[in-house]
C-alpha positions, 0 to 999 in steps of 0.5 A: 905644885911642880911635877916631873914631866914624863920622859919623851918617848916618840913612837917607834918607825914602822918596819920598811920591807923591801919593795918590789911593786908600786902597791908595796910603795904605796902601802910603805908611804901610807904607814910613813904618813900614819907614823908621822900623824902618830908622832905629830899627835905625840908631840902635841900631847907631850909639849901640852903636858910640859907647858901644863907643868911649867905653868903651875910650877910655883904659881898656883894656889889651892884650896884652904887646908885644915890644920890636921894630920895628915895634910894633903896639898894639891897645889905649890901654895895652901893657906892652913887654917885652924890651930892643929898639929901636922906631923905628916904631909901627904906627898903627891905622886911625881911631885918635885921641888917646894911647898908653901904653907901660909898660916891663917890662925896659927898651927903646929908642926911636929916630928914623928911623920915625914917632917924633919925639924931641927926642934919639935914641935914648932908653932908657925904663927898667924899670917907667917908662911913656911916653905918646905922641900921634898927629898925623895931619897929620905922620903921627908919633908925639910922645913924652912925652920927660920920661921918656926917656934917652940911655943907662941913666945919662944924658940929652942935651939939646942938646950938654949931658949931664945926669946922671940917676942 
């Protein structure tokens, strides 16, 4: 799953006091060298974390999940097995962006938890997929509703039933 990269916070510069002797020069140079080593270590750690986030964003598939409440994703993509009903999807800490769920057997998404649907409940047919977007200000997953159906054969839009099969 895409995760936010932490803010870059380099280490603070060491305090350089007034220098009056050769020993104080040597001590100041030693503190600056220690600072530079610490700064380099911070750079390496930050950019490795950034690279890991960039490489995993929208490219990795996690283990199969069982359609049950709550659904606990760990990666950007998951295959969902079983025909259960999901009303809550756990939002991983620091996650940003999208989540893709692929229905192996077909499962229901329903309101009542943290999933926003146009109409509820909705069925995701076998071998179909859905993209969900996390909106932090609302603490809600918004669905790409065009792939959902109210039942196995129909879709309700407002008060109107649309035949899909």
